[in-house]
C-alpha positions as CSV (number, residue, x, y, z in Angstrom):
1,X,42.0,156.9,79.3
2,X,44.2,157.5,82.7
3,X,43.1,154.1,84.2
4,X,44.2,152.3,81.5
5,X,47.5,154.0,81.9
6,X,47.6,153.4,85.5
7,X,46.7,149.6,85.0
8,X,49.3,149.4,82.4
9,X,52.0,150.9,84.7
10,X,50.9,148.6,87.4
11,X,51.4,145.6,85.2
12,X,54.6,146.8,84.4
13,X,55.6,147.7,87.7
14,X,54.1,143.8,88.7
15,X,56.0,142.1,86.3
16,X,59.5,144.3,87.2
17,X,59.2,143.3,91.0
18,X,58.5,139.7,89.7
19,X,61.4,139.9,87.7
20,X,63.5,141.0,90.5
21,X,62.2,138.7,92.8
22,X,63.1,135.9,90.3
23,X,66.4,137.4,89.8
24,X,67.1,137.1,93.5
25,X,65.8,133.6,93.9
26,X,68.1,132.9,91.1
27,X,71.0,134.4,93.0
28,X,70.4,132.6,96.3
29,X,69.9,129.3,94.5
30,X,73.1,129.8,92.6
31,X,74.8,131.2,96.0
32,X,73.7,127.8,97.4
33,X,74.8,125.5,94.7
34,X,78.3,127.4,94.9
35,X,78.7,127.1,98.5
36,X,77.6,123.5,97.9
37,X,80.5,123.2,95.5
38,X,83.2,124.7,97.8
39,X,82.0,122.3,100.7
40,X,82.4,119.2,98.4
41,X,85.8,120.2,97.3
42,X,87.2,121.4,100.6
43,X,85.6,117.9,101.9
44,X,87.8,116.2,99.1
45,X,91.1,117.9,99.9
46,X,90.7,117.2,103.4
47,X,90.3,113.9,102.8
48,X,93.2,114.0,100.3
49,X,95.7,115.3,103.0
50,X,94.2,112.8,105.6
51,X,94.9,109.9,103.2
52,X,98.5,111.3,102.6
53,X,98.7,111.7,106.2
54,X,97.6,107.8,106.9
55,X,99.6,106.2,104.0
56,X,102.7,108.0,105.6
57,X,102.0,107.0,108.9
58,X,101.5,103.5,107.7
59,X,104.9,103.5,105.9
60,X,106.9,105.3,108.2
61,X,108.0,104.6,111.8
62,X,110.4,105.0,113.9
63,X,111.6,102.2,116.4
64,X,113.5,102.9,119.5
65,X,115.0,106.5,117.8
66,X,115.5,105.1,114.5
67,X,113.2,106.0,111.6
68,X,112.2,103.2,109.2
69,X,110.3,102.9,106.4
70,X,108.4,100.2,104.6
71,X,109.4,99.3,101.2
72,X,107.9,96.6,98.6
73,X,109.6,95.3,95.7
74,X,107.5,93.5,93.4
75,X,109.7,93.0,90.4
76,X,109.2,89.6,90.5
77,X,106.5,88.7,92.4
78,X,103.5,88.5,93.5
79,X,103.5,87.9,96.3
80,X,105.6,91.3,96.8
81,X,109.0,91.5,99.2
82,X,108.4,93.8,101.8
83,X,111.4,95.2,103.8
84,X,112.3,98.0,106.2
85,X,114.8,100.5,105.4
86,X,117.0,102.4,107.4
87,X,119.5,104.6,106.2
88,X,123.1,106.0,107.4
89,X,124.8,109.2,106.4
90,X,128.1,108.7,104.5
91,X,130.7,110.1,102.6
92,X,132.3,108.3,99.6
93,X,136.1,109.0,99.6
94,X,138.3,109.0,96.7
95,X,138.9,105.3,97.2
96,X,135.5,104.6,96.9
97,X,135.8,103.8,100.7
98,X,132.3,104.5,102.1
99,X,132.2,105.7,106.1
100,X,129.6,106.7,108.3
101,X,129.8,110.4,109.1
102,X,127.7,112.9,110.9
103,X,124.4,114.4,108.7
104,X,126.1,117.6,108.4
105,X,129.2,116.0,106.5
106,X,127.2,113.4,104.7
107,X,127.4,113.1,100.9
108,X,125.0,110.2,100.6
109,X,122.3,108.2,102.3
110,X,123.3,104.3,102.8
111,X,120.2,102.3,102.6
112,X,119.6,99.2,104.5
113,X,116.6,96.8,103.8
114,X,115.9,94.4,106.5
115,X,113.2,91.5,105.8
116,X,111.7,91.8,109.5
117,X,109.6,94.2,111.0
118,X,111.6,95.8,114.1
119,X,108.4,96.3,115.9
120,X,107.5,92.5,115.5
121,X,110.7,90.9,115.7
122,X,110.7,88.7,118.9
123,X,114.4,87.9,119.3
124,X,115.5,88.2,122.8
125,X,118.6,90.3,123.1
126,X,120.7,90.3,126.1
127,X,123.5,92.5,126.7
128,X,124.7,96.2,124.8
129,X,126.7,97.1,121.3
130,X,129.8,97.5,122.0
131,X,132.0,99.1,118.4
132,X,135.2,98.2,118.3
133,X,137.6,98.9,115.2
134,X,138.3,95.4,114.2
135,X,135.2,92.4,114.4
136,X,135.7,88.7,113.9
137,X,132.7,87.2,112.5
138,X,132.7,83.3,112.5
139,X,129.4,80.8,111.8
140,X,129.5,77.3,113.4
141,X,127.3,76.1,110.6
142,X,126.7,77.1,107.0
143,X,123.0,78.1,107.3
144,X,122.4,78.3,103.7
145,X,118.5,78.4,104.2
146,X,117.6,78.8,100.6
147,X,120.4,81.6,100.3
148,X,119.3,83.8,103.7
149,X,122.5,82.8,105.2
150,X,124.6,84.4,102.6
151,X,122.1,87.3,102.8
152,X,122.4,87.5,106.6
153,X,126.2,87.8,106.7
154,X,126.7,90.0,103.9
155,X,124.6,92.5,105.5
156,X,126.0,92.2,108.7
157,X,129.9,92.6,107.2
158,X,128.7,95.8,105.2
159,X,127.1,97.4,108.2
160,X,130.2,97.0,110.2
161,X,132.5,97.8,107.3
162,X,130.5,101.2,107.0
163,X,130.8,102.1,110.6
164,X,134.4,101.6,110.1
165,X,135.3,98.4,111.5
166,X,137.6,95.9,110.1
167,X,135.8,92.9,109.8
168,X,137.3,89.5,109.2
169,X,136.9,85.6,109.9
170,X,138.9,84.0,112.1
171,X,138.1,80.4,113.8
172,X,140.9,80.2,116.1
173,X,139.7,83.9,117.6
174,X,138.0,83.6,121.3
175,X,136.8,85.8,123.5
176,X,139.5,88.6,124.3
177,X,139.2,89.7,127.8
178,X,140.4,92.9,127.3
179,X,138.4,93.8,124.1
180,X,140.5,94.6,121.7
181,X,138.2,93.1,118.9
182,X,134.5,92.6,118.7
183,X,133.6,88.4,118.5
184,X,130.5,87.9,116.9
185,X,129.6,83.9,116.5
186,X,126.8,82.5,114.7
187,X,125.8,79.0,115.8
188,X,122.7,76.9,116.2
189,X,120.5,76.6,119.1
190,X,117.1,75.8,120.4
191,X,116.0,79.3,120.2
192,X,117.0,82.4,118.3
193,X,118.3,84.7,120.3
194,X,121.6,86.8,121.4
195,X,123.4,86.9,124.2
196,X,126.4,89.2,124.9
197,X,129.8,88.0,126.5
198,X,131.5,90.6,128.4
199,X,133.4,92.8,126.8
200,X,132.8,92.6,123.1
201,X,131.9,89.1,122.2
202,X,128.2,87.9,121.1
203,X,126.5,84.6,120.4
204,X,123.8,84.6,118.5
205,X,121.9,81.5,118.4
206,X,119.7,80.4,115.2
207,X,116.7,78.3,115.6
208,X,116.0,76.0,112.6
209,X,116.6,78.7,109.6
210,X,116.2,81.9,111.8
211,X,119.2,83.6,110.5
212,X,117.9,86.4,109.0
213,X,115.9,87.0,112.3
214,X,119.0,86.4,114.6
215,X,121.3,88.7,112.3
216,X,118.7,91.3,111.7
217,X,118.0,91.6,115.6
218,X,121.9,92.5,115.9
219,X,121.6,94.9,113.1
220,X,118.9,96.7,114.4
221,X,120.4,96.8,118.0
222,X,123.4,98.4,116.4
223,X,121.5,100.8,114.8
224,X,119.8,102.2,118.0
225,X,123.0,102.3,119.8
226,X,124.7,104.0,116.9
227,X,121.7,106.5,117.0
228,X,122.3,107.2,120.5
229,X,126.1,107.9,120.0
230,X,125.6,110.2,116.6
231,X,122.9,112.1,119.6
232,X,125.0,112.3,122.2
233,X,127.9,113.8,119.9
234,X,125.3,116.2,118.3
235,X,124.2,117.7,121.8
């Protein structure tokens, strides 16, 4: 009888040991599965963060100190209209006048959407942007160009009005040797380029219908120079 009891206890002990081993193996297997799940979640999280970072790097960039963002308008598309947005800090006054101010004083951002990528805009610019209180903007041609001429003129006028200039048209104006006003003349040319005649006169030459290319290059140079001034004032 004693032998039977010992055998029975021995069998029960072996079974318990097997159960313990089985539970341990299951725990190890569960831990491996849990670890694999955590690794997968971590990889997905890292991939998501990388995707966000890459997406932002593709849509936002800096050009000569000026921040731009790629913005697409698809309401009338396809194809979508791709623009390059930059902003100026402005304050809106009681008479609905909008003027550029220091970033610390702004109430809004005024957005400009240009059609040409600043990084790829191959328009020669010789000279430097000089800011004056008054600007004369003339055009020797209509430059209708499927509505591009109107867009170009409106954008240029709006930019300099927000910068505080009084913009006007005067076909009789000539380059002032004393620099009392800025004279910008848009004219036909064999090459789209911008020439600065001292002290504050600019000829924007337009080849064919590249009126947006020429005027937007002038705007970009304006943004760059204005940004330099703002940084010098804040330093």
